[in-house]
C-alpha positions as CSV (number, residue, x, y, z in Angstrom):
1,M,-9.3,-7.4,-11.4
2,P,-9.0,-10.6,-13.2
3,L,-5.2,-11.4,-14.9
4,Y,-5.0,-10.3,-18.2
5,R,-2.1,-12.3,-20.5
6,V,0.5,-10.4,-21.4
7,L,0.7,-8.3,-24.7
8,G,2.6,-9.2,-27.3
9,D,5.7,-7.2,-28.4
10,P,3.4,-5.9,-31.6
11,E,1.0,-4.8,-29.4
12,L,3.1,-4.0,-26.7
13,E,5.9,-2.0,-29.0
14,S,2.7,0.1,-31.0
15,V,0.7,1.0,-27.3
16,C,4.6,2.7,-26.2
17,R,4.9,4.3,-29.6
18,S,1.1,5.8,-29.2
19,L,1.9,7.0,-26.0
20,S,5.3,8.5,-26.4
21,D,5.9,9.6,-30.3
22,S,3.3,12.2,-31.3
23,E,3.2,15.1,-30.3
24,E,0.6,14.7,-28.2
25,G,2.1,11.8,-26.2
26,L,3.4,12.0,-22.6
27,T,5.9,14.6,-21.8
28,E,9.0,13.1,-19.7
29,A,7.3,14.4,-16.6
30,E,3.9,12.5,-17.0
31,L,5.7,9.1,-18.1
32,T,7.9,9.5,-14.7
33,G,4.9,10.4,-12.9
34,L,2.3,7.6,-14.5
35,L,5.5,5.4,-13.7
36,R,5.2,5.9,-10.4
37,Q,1.6,5.9,-9.8
38,S,1.4,2.4,-11.1
39,R,4.6,0.8,-9.2
40,I,5.9,0.5,-12.7
41,D,10.2,0.4,-12.2
42,D,11.9,2.8,-14.4
43,P,14.8,0.7,-15.7
44,F,15.8,3.4,-18.5
45,A,15.5,6.6,-16.6
46,G,16.9,9.0,-19.1
47,G,16.7,7.6,-22.3
48,T,13.5,8.2,-25.1
49,R,10.5,8.3,-23.4
50,R,9.4,5.0,-25.8
51,Y,12.4,3.2,-25.3
52,R,11.6,3.9,-21.7
53,L,7.7,3.2,-21.6
54,L,8.5,-0.4,-23.5
55,E,11.1,-1.7,-21.4
56,A,9.6,-0.6,-18.4
57,L,6.4,-2.7,-19.2
58,R,8.0,-5.4,-21.2
59,A,9.6,-6.1,-17.6
60,V,7.0,-5.5,-15.4
61,Q,4.6,-8.5,-17.6
62,S,7.4,-10.7,-17.4
63,A,7.9,-10.6,-13.9
64,D,4.2,-10.7,-13.1
65,L,4.0,-12.9,-15.7
66,C,0.0,-11.2,-17.0
67,A,-0.3,-7.4,-18.0
68,N,-2.2,-6.1,-15.1
69,R,0.2,-3.4,-14.2
70,V,0.4,-2.3,-17.5
71,Y,-3.1,-1.8,-17.9
72,A,-3.7,-0.1,-14.2
73,F,-0.6,2.1,-15.5
74,L,-3.1,3.3,-19.0
75,E,-6.1,3.4,-17.0
76,A,-4.0,5.9,-14.8
77,T,-3.0,7.1,-17.7
78,F,-7.0,8.0,-19.4
79,A,-8.3,8.6,-15.6
80,P,-10.4,12.0,-15.6
81,D,-8.0,12.5,-12.9
82,S,-5.0,11.7,-14.5
83,V,-2.1,13.6,-15.1
84,V,-2.7,14.9,-18.6
85,A,-4.3,17.4,-17.1
86,D,-5.6,18.4,-20.8
87,T,-9.1,16.8,-21.5
88,E,-8.7,17.2,-25.4
89,R,-5.3,16.1,-25.9
90,R,-6.0,13.3,-23.5
91,D,-8.8,12.1,-25.3
92,L,-6.9,12.4,-28.4
93,L,-4.3,10.3,-27.0
94,R,-6.6,7.7,-26.0
95,S,-8.1,7.3,-29.7
96,I,-4.5,6.7,-30.8
97,V,-3.9,3.7,-27.9
98,N,-7.2,2.1,-28.7
99,R,-6.2,1.4,-32.8
100,A,-3.2,0.1,-31.3
101,L,-5.2,-1.9,-28.9
102,V,-7.1,-3.5,-31.7
103,P,-5.4,-6.8,-32.1
104,A,-5.6,-7.0,-28.2
105,G,-9.6,-6.7,-28.4
106,Y,-9.6,-3.9,-25.7
107,E,-10.2,-0.1,-25.4
108,V,-10.2,2.6,-22.8
109,D,-12.8,4.2,-22.7
110,G,-14.2,7.9,-21.9
111,D,-13.8,7.3,-18.2
112,G,-10.4,5.5,-18.1
113,H,-11.6,1.8,-17.9
114,L,-10.0,-0.8,-20.1
115,V,-13.0,-2.5,-21.5
116,P,-13.6,-5.0,-24.1
117,R,-13.8,-3.5,-27.3
118,S,-17.5,-3.1,-28.6
119,T,-19.0,-5.2,-32.1
120,E,-19.3,-1.2,-32.7
121,S,-15.9,-0.1,-32.8
122,G,-14.7,-3.0,-35.6
123,A,-13.8,-5.4,-33.4
124,A,-15.4,-8.8,-31.9
125,G,-14.0,-8.6,-28.2
126,P,-11.0,-9.7,-27.0
127,K,-8.6,-12.1,-28.6
128,G,-5.1,-11.2,-27.1
129,P,-4.7,-10.1,-23.2
130,S,-8.3,-11.7,-21.8
131,P,-8.7,-12.7,-19.1
132,V,-6.8,-15.6,-17.6
133,G,-9.0,-18.7,-15.4
């Protein structure tokens, strides 16, 4: 996997809000499992889902100097064998997150893979967290 540039705070906050603030958002158990699966520390266990996720992803980006584990978290969230077992709910959540990823130039496809946003999706391709190097 190439190194991906970190997401800016507005994009990261939007992704975290999308994953945690709606009725379709991740449950506490799903969030905990996905963070563990992605090898991301949960420094604010017990806080709100949005705050926990934002601080965990912000910290891992800062430590790694790239967004690779953030994207690995997203791919784990939307993989067909994800802890988010309800396909309809997972697809709805994926479409919400994909709107949050527009400024970054990426989207999560139906198989849970992070891919450059296609021109048919309304964007010209990666602008933000493109591979480094």
